[in-house]
C-alpha positions in Angstrom: 0.0 0.0 0.0 1.2 3.5 -0.8 -0.5 6.8 0.2 0.6 10.4 -0.4 -1.6 13.0 1.3 -1.0 16.5 0.1 1.0 18.6 2.6 1.8 15.6 4.9 4.6 17.2 6.8 7.1 15.6 9.2 5.4 17.4 12.1 2.0 16.0 11.1 3.5 12.5 10.7 5.0 12.7 14.2 1.6 13.8 15.6 -0.1 10.8 13.9 2.5 8.5 15.4 1.9 10.0 18.8 -1.9 9.5 18.6 -1.5 6.0 17.3 0.8 5.2 20.3 -1.8 6.6 22.7 -4.5 4.5 21.0 -2.4 1.4 21.3 -2.1 1.1 17.5 1.6 1.8 16.9 2.2 -1.8 15.9 -1.0 -2.9 14.3 -1.7 -6.6 13.6 -0.8 -7.5 10.1 1.6 -4.7 9.2 4.8 -6.3 8.1 6.8 -3.3 7.1 6.4 0.5 7.2 8.4 3.3 5.6 7.8 7.0 5.5 9.8 8.9 2.9 10.1 12.1 0.8 10.5 15.8 1.4 9.8 16.8 5.0 7.0 19.1 3.8 5.3 16.4 1.6 5.9 12.9 2.9 4.6 9.6 1.5 4.0 6.3 3.3 4.4 2.7 2.0 3.4 -0.3 4.0 3.4 -4.0 3.4 0.4 -5.8 5.0 -0.4 -9.5 5.4 -4.1 -9.0 4.4 -6.3 -6.3 3.0 -8.6 -6.8 5.9 -5.9 -6.0 8.5 -5.1 -2.9 6.5 -8.7 -1.8 6.3 -9.2 -2.1 10.1 -6.1 0.0 10.7 -6.8 2.5 8.0 -10.2 3.2 9.7 -8.3 4.3 12.8 -5.4 6.2 11.2 -7.7 7.8 8.7 -9.8 9.2 11.5 -6.7 10.5 13.3 -5.5 12.1 10.1 -8.9 13.8 9.5 -8.9 15.1 13.1 -5.5 16.7 12.4 -6.7 18.3 9.2 -4.6 16.2 6.9 -6.3 16.0 3.5 -7.7 12.6 2.7 -5.8 10.6 0.1 -6.8 7.3 -1.5 -4.3 4.5 -0.9 -2.9 2.7 -3.8 -2.5 -1.1 -3.7 0.0 -3.3 -5.5 0.5 -7.1 -5.6 3.9 -8.2 -4.5 5.9 -9.8 -7.3 9.3 -10.2 -5.6 10.9 -9.7 -2.2 14.6 -9.4 -1.6 15.9 -9.4 2.0 19.6 -8.9 2.2 21.2 -11.6 0.1 18.0 -13.7 -0.1 15.4 -13.3 -2.9 12.0 -14.9 -3.4 9.4 -14.5 -6.0 5.6 -15.0 -6.2 6.0 -15.7 -9.9 5.4 -19.4 -10.6 
């Protein structure tokens, strides 16, 4: 999953993390990997999830937090994994 809300600053990202921590959602079930990247005034987020259902449950929570903070709603993009490389190991979903 990738999402890129307009004007998602480093300060807003830190506020979201703080509110997720307070809600007990800083390490949600099913999120395998999280990365926040880009310009500090316009960040993007990419996550790897085990299931769409786990993502949807979490996104309901984080989406509400972002709305409360005035962060513009952005539609997440979803991609199927084709290949994973961890260090020197590689695995593929291609048959």
